[in-house]
C-alpha positions in Angstrom: 0.0 0.0 0.0 2.9 2.3 0.7 4.3 1.9 -2.7 0.9 2.4 -4.3 0.3 5.6 -2.3 3.7 7.0 -3.4 2.9 6.1 -7.0 -0.5 7.8 -6.8 1.2 11.0 -5.4 3.7 10.9 -8.2 1.1 10.4 -10.9 -1.1 13.1 -9.4 1.8 15.5 -9.7 1.7 15.1 -13.4 -1.4 17.3 -13.7 0.0 20.2 -11.6 2.2 21.9 -14.1 -0.2 21.7 -17.1 -0.8 24.9 -19.0 -3.7 25.4 -21.3 -2.8 25.7 -25.0 -5.1 26.6 -27.9 -5.2 23.7 -30.4 -6.4 23.5 -34.0 -9.7 21.6 -34.1 -10.0 18.6 -36.3 -12.6 16.0 -37.3 -12.7 12.5 -38.9 -14.1 11.9 -42.3 -14.7 9.1 -44.8 -13.8 9.3 -48.5 -17.0 8.3 -50.4 -16.1 9.4 -53.9 -13.1 10.7 -55.9 -12.7 12.6 -59.2 -9.2 13.1 -60.6 -7.7 16.1 -62.2 -4.2 16.9 -63.4 -3.3 18.8 -60.2 -5.9 17.7 -57.7 -8.4 15.1 -56.5 -11.9 16.3 -56.0 -12.9 14.4 -52.9 -16.3 13.8 -51.5 -16.0 13.3 -47.7 -18.6 12.2 -45.2 -18.1 13.8 -41.8 -18.0 11.2 -39.1 -17.5 13.3 -36.0 -18.4 16.6 -34.5 -21.3 19.0 -35.1 -21.4 18.3 -38.8 -21.6 14.5 -38.4 -23.4 12.8 -41.3 -23.0 15.7 -43.7 -20.9 15.5 -46.9 -18.4 18.0 -48.2 -16.6 18.2 -51.5 -12.9 19.1 -50.8 -10.1 19.7 -53.3 -7.0 17.7 -52.5 -4.2 19.4 -54.3 -1.3 17.3 -55.8 2.1 18.7 -56.4 3.9 15.7 -57.7 6.1 15.6 -54.5 5.5 12.4 -52.5 6.7 14.2 -49.3 3.7 16.6 -49.5 1.0 14.8 -51.5 -1.8 12.9 -49.8 -3.0 10.3 -52.3 -6.5 9.1 -51.3 -8.6 6.2 -52.3 -12.3 5.5 -51.9 -13.0 4.2 -48.4 -10.0 5.9 -46.7 -10.6 7.7 -43.4 -9.0 11.2 -43.2 -8.3 13.8 -40.6 -10.0 17.1 -41.4 -8.8 20.5 -40.3 -11.7 22.9 -39.6 -11.6 26.6 -40.1 -14.3 29.2 -39.6 -15.5 30.8 -42.9 -15.9 34.5 -42.2 -17.1 35.3 -45.7 -20.6 33.8 -45.3 -23.5 34.3 -42.9 -23.6 31.8 -40.1 -25.3 28.8 -41.7 -24.6 25.1 -41.9 -21.7 26.0 -44.3 -20.0 28.5 -42.0 -17.0 26.1 -41.5 -14.5 25.1 -44.1 -12.9 21.6 -44.1 -9.4 20.8 -45.3 -7.8 17.4 -45.6 -4.9 17.3 -43.1 -3.8 13.7 -43.5 -4.9 10.1 -43.6 -6.2 8.6 -40.4 -3.5 6.2 -39.1 -4.2 5.9 -35.4 -6.0 2.6 -35.8 -2.7 0.9 -36.7 -1.0 2.7 -33.8 -3.6 1.3 -31.4 -3.3 -2.2 -32.9 0.5 -2.4 -32.5 0.2 -0.8 -29.0 -2.3 -3.5 -28.1 0.0 -6.3 -29.3 3.0 -4.7 -27.4 1.0 -4.5 -24.2 -0.4 -8.0 -24.6 3.0 -9.5 -25.0 4.4 -7.4 -22.2 1.7 -8.7 -19.8 2.0 -12.3 -21.1 5.8 -12.4 -20.7 6.4 -9.9 -17.9 3.2 -10.5 -15.9 3.3 -8.2 -12.8 6.5 -6.6 -14.0 5.0 -6.2 -17.4 2.0 -4.4 -15.9 4.3 -2.1 -13.9 6.3 -1.4 -17.1 3.1 -0.3 -18.9 2.2 2.0 -16.0 5.7 3.5 -16.1 5.5 4.0 -19.9 2.2 5.8 -19.4 3.7 7.9 -16.6 6.8 8.8 -18.8 4.5 9.9 -21.7 2.4 11.9 -19.3 5.5 13.6 -18.0 6.7 14.5 -21.5 3.3 15.8 -22.7 2.0 17.3 -19.4 5.2 18.6 -17.9 8.1 19.0 -20.5 6.1 20.3 -23.4 4.0 22.9 -21.5 7.1 24.1 -19.6 9.1 24.6 -22.8 6.2 26.3 -24.6 5.7 28.7 -21.6 9.3 29.9 -21.6 11.0 27.7 -19.1 14.6 26.6 -19.8 14.3 23.5 -22.1 17.4 21.9 -20.7 16.3 22.3 -17.0 12.8 21.1 -18.1 14.3 18.0 -19.8 16.5 17.1 -16.8 13.6 17.5 -14.4 11.3 15.4 -16.6 14.0 12.8 -17.0 14.7 12.5 -13.2 10.9 12.3 -12.4 10.5 9.6 -15.1 13.5 7.7 -13.7 12.2 7.8 -10.1 8.7 6.6 -11.2 10.0 3.9 -13.6 12.7 2.4 -11.4 10.9 2.5 -8.1 7.7 1.1 -9.8 9.5 -1.8 -11.6 12.3 -2.5 -9.1 10.6 -1.6 -5.8 11.6 0.8 -3.0 15.1 -0.5 -2.1 18.8 0.5 -2.2 19.2 -1.2 -5.6 16.6 1.1 -7.2 17.9 4.1 -5.3 21.4 3.4 -6.7 20.1 3.1 -10.3 18.2 6.4 -9.9 21.2 8.3 -8.6 23.4 6.9 -11.4 20.9 7.7 -14.1 20.2 11.2 -12.7 23.9 12.2 -12.4 24.6 10.8 -15.9 21.5 12.7 -17.2 22.8 16.0 -15.9 26.3 15.2 -17.3 24.6 14.6 -20.7 23.0 18.0 -20.5 26.3 19.7 -19.8 27.9 17.9 -22.7 25.1 18.9 -25.1 25.5 22.5 -24.1 29.3 22.4 -24.8 28.8 20.6 -28.1 26.1 23.0 -29.3 28.2 26.0 -28.4 31.5 24.9 -29.9 30.0 23.1 -33.0 27.8 26.1 -33.7 24.7 23.9 -34.0 21.6 25.9 -34.8 18.9 23.6 -33.5 17.3 23.5 -37.0 18.2 20.0 -38.0 14.8 19.0 -39.5 11.8 20.4 -41.2 9.7 20.1 -38.1 12.0 22.7 -36.4 11.2 25.2 -39.2 7.5 24.6 -38.8 7.8 25.2 -35.0 9.8 28.4 -35.7 7.1 29.8 -37.9 4.6 29.4 -35.0 6.9 30.1 -32.0 10.0 32.1 -33.1 10.5 33.1 -29.5 11.6 29.6 -28.4 15.3 28.6 -27.8 15.9 26.1 -30.5 19.4 25.3 -29.3 17.9 24.6 -25.9 15.3 22.4 -27.5 18.1 20.5 -29.3 19.9 19.9 -26.0 16.6 18.8 -24.4 16.1 16.3 -27.2 19.6 14.9 -26.6 18.9 14.4 -22.9 15.5 12.7 -23.5 16.9 10.5 -26.2 19.6 9.2 -23.8 17.3 8.6 -20.9 16.1 5.1 -21.7 19.6 3.7 -22.4 20.9 5.3 -19.2 18.1 3.8 -17.1 18.7 0.4 -18.6 22.5 0.6 -17.9 22.0 1.8 -14.3 19.4 -0.8 -13.5 21.6 -3.6 -14.9 24.7 -2.5 -12.9 22.7 -2.0 -9.7 20.8 -5.3 -10.0 24.1 -7.2 -10.7 25.8 -5.8 -7.6 22.7 -6.6 -5.5 22.7 -10.2 -6.7 26.4 -10.6 -6.1 26.1 -9.3 -2.5 23.2 -11.6 -1.8 25.2 -14.5 -3.0 28.3 -13.5 -1.0 27.7 -10.9 1.7 31.3 -11.0 2.8 32.4 -9.0 -0.2 33.7 -5.5 0.5 32.6 -2.3 -1.2 35.7 -2.4 -3.3 35.1 -5.9 -4.4 31.4 -5.2 -5.2 32.5 -2.2 -7.2 35.0 -4.3 -9.2 32.4 -6.9 -10.0 30.0 -4.2 -11.1 32.6 -2.7 -13.4 33.3 -6.1 -14.9 29.7 -6.4 -15.8 29.7 -2.8 -17.0 32.5 -3.5 -19.5 30.1 -5.9 -21.3 27.2 -3.5 -21.1 29.1 -0.6 -22.5 29.8 -2.1 -25.9 26.3 -3.3 -26.6 24.4 -0.3 -25.1 26.6 2.3 -26.9 26.2 0.4 -30.1 22.4 0.3 -29.6 22.2 4.0 -29.1 24.3 4.8 -32.1 22.3 2.4 -34.3 19.1 4.1 -33.2 20.4 7.5 -34.4 21.9 5.9 -37.5 18.6 4.1 -38.4 16.6 7.3 -38.0 19.1 9.2 -40.2 19.4 6.5 -42.9 18.4 9.0 -45.7 21.3 11.2 -44.6 23.7 8.2 -44.8 22.5 7.5 -48.3 22.9 11.1 -49.2 26.6 10.9 -48.3 27.2 8.9 -51.5 26.6 12.0 -53.6 28.3 14.6 -51.4 31.9 15.3 -50.6 32.6 13.8 -47.2 34.3 16.9 -45.9 31.1 18.8 -46.6 28.8 16.0 -45.5 30.2 15.6 -42.0 30.0 19.4 -41.5 26.4 19.7 -42.4 24.3 21.0 -39.5 21.9 18.1 -39.6 24.7 15.5 -39.9 26.8 17.0 -37.1 23.7 17.2 -34.9 22.9 13.5 -35.3 26.5 12.4 -34.8 27.0 14.5 -31.7 23.7 13.4 -30.2 24.7 9.7 -30.6 28.2 10.4 -29.1 26.8 12.4 -26.2 24.4 9.6 -25.3 27.2 7.1 -25.5 29.6 9.2 -23.4 26.8 9.5 -20.8 26.4 5.7 -20.7 30.1 5.3 -20.2 29.9 7.7 -17.2 26.8 5.9 -15.9 28.7 2.6 -15.4 31.3 3.7 -12.8 28.9 6.2 -11.1 26.2 3.6 -10.6 28.7 0.9 -9.6 30.2 3.0 -6.8 26.9 4.2 -5.5 25.3 0.8 -5.6 28.3 -0.8 -3.9 28.1 1.7 -1.0 24.3 1.8 -0.6 23.7 -1.9 -1.0 26.5 -2.9 1.4 25.4 -0.4 4.1 21.7 -1.2 3.7 22.4 -5.0 4.1 24.6 -4.4 7.1 21.9 -2.3 8.8 19.4 -5.2 8.2 21.9 -7.6 9.7 22.1 -9.6 6.5 
Protein backbone atom coordinates (compact mmCIF):
# COMPACT_ATOMS: atom_id res chain seq x y z
CA UNK A 1 0.00 0.00 0.00
CA UNK A 2 2.87 2.34 0.75
CA UNK A 3 4.29 1.86 -2.75
CA UNK A 4 0.88 2.39 -4.30
CA UNK A 5 0.33 5.57 -2.28
CA UNK A 6 3.68 7.00 -3.38
CA UNK A 7 2.91 6.10 -7.00
CA UNK A 8 -0.48 7.83 -6.84
CA UNK A 9 1.16 10.96 -5.43
CA UNK A 10 3.75 10.95 -8.21
CA UNK A 11 1.14 10.44 -10.91
CA UNK A 12 -1.08 13.12 -9.36
CA UNK A 13 1.83 15.52 -9.65
CA UNK A 14 1.71 15.13 -13.43
CA UNK A 15 -1.35 17.34 -13.74
CA UNK A 16 -0.04 20.18 -11.57
CA UNK A 17 2.22 21.90 -14.12
CA UNK A 18 -0.22 21.65 -17.05
CA UNK A 19 -0.76 24.90 -18.96
CA UNK A 20 -3.67 25.36 -21.34
CA UNK A 21 -2.78 25.74 -25.00
CA UNK A 22 -5.12 26.56 -27.86
CA UNK A 23 -5.15 23.75 -30.41
CA UNK A 24 -6.42 23.50 -33.95
CA UNK A 25 -9.72 21.63 -34.10
CA UNK A 26 -10.04 18.57 -36.32
CA UNK A 27 -12.65 15.99 -37.27
CA UNK A 28 -12.66 12.55 -38.89
CA UNK A 29 -14.10 11.93 -42.35
CA UNK A 30 -14.66 9.07 -44.80
CA UNK A 31 -13.82 9.34 -48.51
CA UNK A 32 -16.98 8.27 -50.38
CA UNK A 33 -16.09 9.41 -53.91
CA UNK A 34 -13.14 10.69 -55.94
CA UNK A 35 -12.69 12.62 -59.17
CA UNK A 36 -9.23 13.07 -60.64
CA UNK A 37 -7.74 16.14 -62.24
CA UNK A 38 -4.20 16.90 -63.38
CA UNK A 39 -3.30 18.80 -60.25
CA UNK A 40 -5.88 17.68 -57.70
CA UNK A 41 -8.36 15.12 -56.45
CA UNK A 42 -11.94 16.29 -56.00
CA UNK A 43 -12.86 14.35 -52.88
CA UNK A 44 -16.34 13.78 -51.47
CA UNK A 45 -15.98 13.31 -47.71
CA UNK A 46 -18.62 12.20 -45.23
CA UNK A 47 -18.08 13.81 -41.82
CA UNK A 48 -17.99 11.15 -39.10
CA UNK A 49 -17.53 13.26 -35.96
CA UNK A 50 -18.44 16.64 -34.51
CA UNK A 51 -21.29 19.05 -35.10
CA UNK A 52 -21.42 18.26 -38.83
CA UNK A 53 -21.55 14.48 -38.38
CA UNK A 54 -23.40 12.79 -41.26
CA UNK A 55 -23.03 15.67 -43.72
CA UNK A 56 -20.92 15.48 -46.88
CA UNK A 57 -18.42 18.01 -48.22
CA UNK A 58 -16.55 18.22 -51.51
CA UNK A 59 -12.91 19.09 -50.82
CA UNK A 60 -10.09 19.74 -53.27
CA UNK A 61 -7.00 17.66 -52.46
CA UNK A 62 -4.15 19.41 -54.29
CA UNK A 63 -1.35 17.31 -55.81
CA UNK A 64 2.12 18.74 -56.37
CA UNK A 65 3.93 15.66 -57.66
CA UNK A 66 6.13 15.62 -54.54
CA UNK A 67 5.46 12.45 -52.48
CA UNK A 68 6.65 14.22 -49.33
CA UNK A 69 3.69 16.58 -49.46
CA UNK A 70 0.99 14.83 -51.51
CA UNK A 71 -1.80 12.86 -49.81
CA UNK A 72 -2.98 10.27 -52.33
CA UNK A 73 -6.45 9.11 -51.35
CA UNK A 74 -8.62 6.16 -52.33
CA UNK A 75 -12.32 5.52 -51.87
CA UNK A 76 -12.97 4.20 -48.36
CA UNK A 77 -9.99 5.95 -46.75
CA UNK A 78 -10.56 7.69 -43.44
CA UNK A 79 -9.01 11.16 -43.22
CA UNK A 80 -8.31 13.81 -40.61
CA UNK A 81 -10.04 17.08 -41.44
CA UNK A 82 -8.85 20.47 -40.29
CA UNK A 83 -11.72 22.87 -39.62
CA UNK A 84 -11.59 26.61 -40.08
CA UNK A 85 -14.31 29.21 -39.62
CA UNK A 86 -15.48 30.76 -42.88
CA UNK A 87 -15.90 34.49 -42.19
CA UNK A 88 -17.08 35.25 -45.73
CA UNK A 89 -20.58 33.84 -45.28
CA UNK A 90 -23.48 34.33 -42.92
CA UNK A 91 -23.57 31.78 -40.12
CA UNK A 92 -25.28 28.77 -41.68
CA UNK A 93 -24.60 25.07 -41.94
CA UNK A 94 -21.73 25.96 -44.29
CA UNK A 95 -19.96 28.46 -42.03
CA UNK A 96 -17.03 26.07 -41.49
CA UNK A 97 -14.49 25.10 -44.14
CA UNK A 98 -12.90 21.63 -44.10
CA UNK A 99 -9.40 20.80 -45.34
CA UNK A 100 -7.78 17.38 -45.59
CA UNK A 101 -4.91 17.33 -43.10
CA UNK A 102 -3.81 13.71 -43.48
CA UNK A 103 -4.88 10.07 -43.65
CA UNK A 104 -6.20 8.61 -40.38
CA UNK A 105 -3.52 6.24 -39.11
CA UNK A 106 -4.16 5.91 -35.39
CA UNK A 107 -6.01 2.59 -35.79
CA UNK A 108 -2.72 0.92 -36.72
CA UNK A 109 -1.00 2.66 -33.82
CA UNK A 110 -3.59 1.28 -31.38
CA UNK A 111 -3.31 -2.19 -32.94
CA UNK A 112 0.46 -2.42 -32.48
CA UNK A 113 0.24 -0.80 -29.04
CA UNK A 114 -2.27 -3.50 -28.08
CA UNK A 115 0.05 -6.25 -29.35
CA UNK A 116 2.96 -4.72 -27.42
CA UNK A 117 0.97 -4.46 -24.18
CA UNK A 118 -0.44 -8.00 -24.55
CA UNK A 119 3.03 -9.49 -25.03
CA UNK A 120 4.40 -7.39 -22.16
CA UNK A 121 1.69 -8.73 -19.84
CA UNK A 122 2.02 -12.30 -21.12
CA UNK A 123 5.78 -12.43 -20.73
CA UNK A 124 6.38 -9.94 -17.92
CA UNK A 125 3.18 -10.54 -15.88
CA UNK A 126 3.28 -8.22 -12.83
CA UNK A 127 6.54 -6.63 -13.96
CA UNK A 128 4.98 -6.16 -17.39
CA UNK A 129 1.99 -4.37 -15.88
CA UNK A 130 4.29 -2.10 -13.92
CA UNK A 131 6.26 -1.42 -17.09
CA UNK A 132 3.08 -0.34 -18.88
CA UNK A 133 2.22 2.02 -16.02
CA UNK A 134 5.75 3.46 -16.10
CA UNK A 135 5.52 4.02 -19.87
CA UNK A 136 2.21 5.85 -19.43
CA UNK A 137 3.74 7.93 -16.63
CA UNK A 138 6.75 8.83 -18.78
CA UNK A 139 4.55 9.85 -21.71
CA UNK A 140 2.42 11.85 -19.28
CA UNK A 141 5.50 13.64 -17.97
CA UNK A 142 6.67 14.54 -21.47
CA UNK A 143 3.31 15.82 -22.70
CA UNK A 144 2.01 17.29 -19.42
CA UNK A 145 5.24 18.65 -17.94
CA UNK A 146 8.07 18.99 -20.47
CA UNK A 147 6.07 20.32 -23.43
CA UNK A 148 4.03 22.93 -21.47
CA UNK A 149 7.13 24.11 -19.60
CA UNK A 150 9.12 24.65 -22.80
CA UNK A 151 6.22 26.33 -24.60
CA UNK A 152 5.70 28.65 -21.63
CA UNK A 153 9.27 29.93 -21.59
CA UNK A 154 11.01 27.67 -19.11
CA UNK A 155 14.58 26.59 -19.82
CA UNK A 156 14.32 23.53 -22.14
CA UNK A 157 17.44 21.92 -20.65
CA UNK A 158 16.29 22.26 -17.04
CA UNK A 159 12.83 21.07 -18.08
CA UNK A 160 14.28 17.99 -19.80
CA UNK A 161 16.51 17.12 -16.83
CA UNK A 162 13.59 17.53 -14.40
CA UNK A 163 11.33 15.41 -16.60
CA UNK A 164 14.04 12.78 -16.98
CA UNK A 165 14.66 12.53 -13.25
CA UNK A 166 10.93 12.30 -12.44
CA UNK A 167 10.54 9.61 -15.09
CA UNK A 168 13.52 7.75 -13.68
CA UNK A 169 12.17 7.84 -10.12
CA UNK A 170 8.71 6.62 -11.15
CA UNK A 171 9.95 3.94 -13.56
CA UNK A 172 12.71 2.41 -11.44
CA UNK A 173 10.87 2.47 -8.11
CA UNK A 174 7.75 1.09 -9.76
CA UNK A 175 9.53 -1.75 -11.55
CA UNK A 176 12.31 -2.48 -9.06
CA UNK A 177 10.62 -1.55 -5.78
CA UNK A 178 11.64 0.83 -2.98
CA UNK A 179 15.10 -0.46 -2.08
CA UNK A 180 18.78 0.46 -2.18
CA UNK A 181 19.20 -1.23 -5.57
CA UNK A 182 16.59 1.05 -7.17
CA UNK A 183 17.91 4.12 -5.34
CA UNK A 184 21.40 3.42 -6.69
CA UNK A 185 20.08 3.14 -10.26
CA UNK A 186 18.15 6.39 -9.86
CA UNK A 187 21.21 8.27 -8.58
CA UNK A 188 23.39 6.86 -11.36
CA UNK A 189 20.86 7.74 -14.06
CA UNK A 190 20.19 11.24 -12.70
CA UNK A 191 23.88 12.20 -12.41
CA UNK A 192 24.56 10.84 -15.91
CA UNK A 193 21.55 12.72 -17.25
CA UNK A 194 22.84 16.01 -15.85
CA UNK A 195 26.27 15.19 -17.32
CA UNK A 196 24.65 14.58 -20.73
CA UNK A 197 22.96 17.98 -20.47
CA UNK A 198 26.28 19.72 -19.80
CA UNK A 199 27.92 17.86 -22.68
CA UNK A 200 25.13 18.87 -25.05
CA UNK A 201 25.52 22.53 -24.09
CA UNK A 202 29.25 22.42 -24.77
CA UNK A 203 28.79 20.59 -28.08
CA UNK A 204 26.10 22.99 -29.30
CA UNK A 205 28.21 26.02 -28.42
CA UNK A 206 31.53 24.92 -29.93
CA UNK A 207 30.03 23.15 -32.98
CA UNK A 208 27.77 26.15 -33.66
CA UNK A 209 24.69 23.94 -33.99
CA UNK A 210 21.59 25.93 -34.82
CA UNK A 211 18.85 23.62 -33.55
CA UNK A 212 17.29 23.52 -37.02
CA UNK A 213 18.23 20.00 -38.01
CA UNK A 214 14.85 19.02 -39.46
CA UNK A 215 11.80 20.36 -41.23
CA UNK A 216 9.69 20.14 -38.08
CA UNK A 217 11.98 22.70 -36.43
CA UNK A 218 11.22 25.19 -39.19
CA UNK A 219 7.48 24.56 -38.77
CA UNK A 220 7.79 25.20 -35.04
CA UNK A 221 9.81 28.36 -35.70
CA UNK A 222 7.05 29.81 -37.90
CA UNK A 223 4.62 29.37 -35.00
CA UNK A 224 6.91 30.09 -32.03
CA UNK A 225 10.01 32.07 -33.09
CA UNK A 226 10.52 33.07 -29.45
CA UNK A 227 11.62 29.61 -28.35
CA UNK A 228 15.26 28.64 -27.78
CA UNK A 229 15.93 26.08 -30.50
CA UNK A 230 19.44 25.29 -29.30
CA UNK A 231 17.92 24.62 -25.88
CA UNK A 232 15.28 22.37 -27.45
CA UNK A 233 18.06 20.51 -29.29
CA UNK A 234 19.88 19.94 -26.00
CA UNK A 235 16.64 18.78 -24.38
CA UNK A 236 16.07 16.29 -27.18
CA UNK A 237 19.58 14.87 -26.65
CA UNK A 238 18.86 14.44 -22.94
CA UNK A 239 15.50 12.70 -23.45
CA UNK A 240 16.94 10.49 -26.21
CA UNK A 241 19.63 9.17 -23.85
CA UNK A 242 17.26 8.61 -20.91
CA UNK A 243 16.10 5.09 -21.74
CA UNK A 244 19.59 3.72 -22.36
CA UNK A 245 20.88 5.33 -19.16
CA UNK A 246 18.10 3.79 -17.07
CA UNK A 247 18.75 0.39 -18.63
CA UNK A 248 22.47 0.61 -17.92
CA UNK A 249 22.03 1.83 -14.34
CA UNK A 250 19.45 -0.83 -13.46
CA UNK A 251 21.63 -3.59 -14.95
CA UNK A 252 24.67 -2.53 -12.92
CA UNK A 253 22.75 -2.02 -9.65
CA UNK A 254 20.84 -5.31 -10.00
CA UNK A 255 24.05 -7.22 -10.69
CA UNK A 256 25.80 -5.80 -7.62
CA UNK A 257 22.75 -6.55 -5.49
CA UNK A 258 22.65 -10.19 -6.67
CA UNK A 259 26.40 -10.61 -6.10
CA UNK A 260 26.09 -9.26 -2.55
CA UNK A 261 23.16 -11.56 -1.76
CA UNK A 262 25.21 -14.50 -3.00
CA UNK A 263 28.28 -13.53 -0.98
CA UNK A 264 27.68 -10.88 1.69
CA UNK A 265 31.30 -10.99 2.82
CA UNK A 266 32.44 -8.99 -0.20
CA UNK A 267 33.69 -5.46 0.53
CA UNK A 268 32.56 -2.28 -1.20
CA UNK A 269 35.73 -2.35 -3.32
CA UNK A 270 35.08 -5.95 -4.40
CA UNK A 271 31.45 -5.20 -5.22
CA UNK A 272 32.53 -2.18 -7.25
CA UNK A 273 35.04 -4.30 -9.17
CA UNK A 274 32.36 -6.90 -9.96
CA UNK A 275 29.97 -4.18 -11.10
CA UNK A 276 32.61 -2.70 -13.38
CA UNK A 277 33.32 -6.12 -14.90
CA UNK A 278 29.66 -6.40 -15.85
CA UNK A 279 29.69 -2.79 -16.98
CA UNK A 280 32.47 -3.53 -19.46
CA UNK A 281 30.12 -5.92 -21.29
CA UNK A 282 27.17 -3.53 -21.11
CA UNK A 283 29.14 -0.57 -22.47
CA UNK A 284 29.78 -2.10 -25.87
CA UNK A 285 26.25 -3.28 -26.60
CA UNK A 286 24.42 -0.29 -25.10
CA UNK A 287 26.55 2.33 -26.86
CA UNK A 288 26.18 0.38 -30.08
CA UNK A 289 22.41 0.29 -29.59
CA UNK A 290 22.20 4.04 -29.09
CA UNK A 291 24.34 4.81 -32.13
CA UNK A 292 22.30 2.40 -34.28
CA UNK A 293 19.08 4.12 -33.18
CA UNK A 294 20.37 7.47 -34.42
CA UNK A 295 21.86 5.87 -37.53
CA UNK A 296 18.61 4.13 -38.38
CA UNK A 297 16.57 7.31 -37.98
CA UNK A 298 19.07 9.15 -40.21
CA UNK A 299 19.40 6.54 -42.95
CA UNK A 300 18.39 8.99 -45.73
CA UNK A 301 21.29 11.21 -44.63
CA UNK A 302 23.67 8.24 -44.80
CA UNK A 303 22.48 7.46 -48.33
CA UNK A 304 22.92 11.11 -49.24
CA UNK A 305 26.60 10.89 -48.30
CA UNK A 306 27.21 8.87 -51.48
CA UNK A 307 26.61 11.99 -53.57
CA UNK A 308 28.30 14.60 -51.37
CA UNK A 309 31.93 15.30 -50.62
CA UNK A 310 32.61 13.75 -47.21
CA UNK A 311 34.27 16.91 -45.89
CA UNK A 312 31.08 18.82 -46.64
CA UNK A 313 28.83 15.98 -45.52
CA UNK A 314 30.22 15.64 -41.97
CA UNK A 315 30.04 19.40 -41.49
CA UNK A 316 26.38 19.73 -42.45
CA UNK A 317 24.34 21.02 -39.51
CA UNK A 318 21.92 18.08 -39.55
CA UNK A 319 24.66 15.45 -39.87
CA UNK A 320 26.80 16.99 -37.11
CA UNK A 321 23.72 17.20 -34.89
CA UNK A 322 22.89 13.50 -35.29
CA UNK A 323 26.50 12.37 -34.78
CA UNK A 324 27.01 14.52 -31.69
CA UNK A 325 23.67 13.37 -30.24
CA UNK A 326 24.72 9.73 -30.55
CA UNK A 327 28.18 10.43 -29.10
CA UNK A 328 26.82 12.44 -26.16
CA UNK A 329 24.42 9.64 -25.28
CA UNK A 330 27.21 7.08 -25.53
CA UNK A 331 29.57 9.15 -23.35
CA UNK A 332 26.79 9.50 -20.76
CA UNK A 333 26.41 5.69 -20.75
CA UNK A 334 30.15 5.31 -20.18
CA UNK A 335 29.93 7.66 -17.19
CA UNK A 336 26.82 5.92 -15.89
CA UNK A 337 28.66 2.62 -15.36
CA UNK A 338 31.27 3.72 -12.75
CA UNK A 339 28.87 6.20 -11.10
CA UNK A 340 26.17 3.57 -10.60
CA UNK A 341 28.73 0.91 -9.63
CA UNK A 342 30.23 2.95 -6.80
CA UNK A 343 26.87 4.25 -5.54
CA UNK A 344 25.29 0.77 -5.64
CA UNK A 345 28.28 -0.83 -3.89
CA UNK A 346 28.11 1.66 -1.02
CA UNK A 347 24.32 1.82 -0.61
CA UNK A 348 23.66 -1.92 -0.95
CA UNK A 349 26.50 -2.87 1.41
CA UNK A 350 25.41 -0.36 4.07
CA UNK A 351 21.73 -1.24 3.73
CA UNK A 352 22.36 -4.99 4.10
CA UNK A 353 24.61 -4.40 7.10
CA UNK A 354 21.88 -2.35 8.81
CA UNK A 355 19.42 -5.18 8.17
CA UNK A 356 21.93 -7.58 9.70
CA UNK A 357 22.15 -9.57 6.46
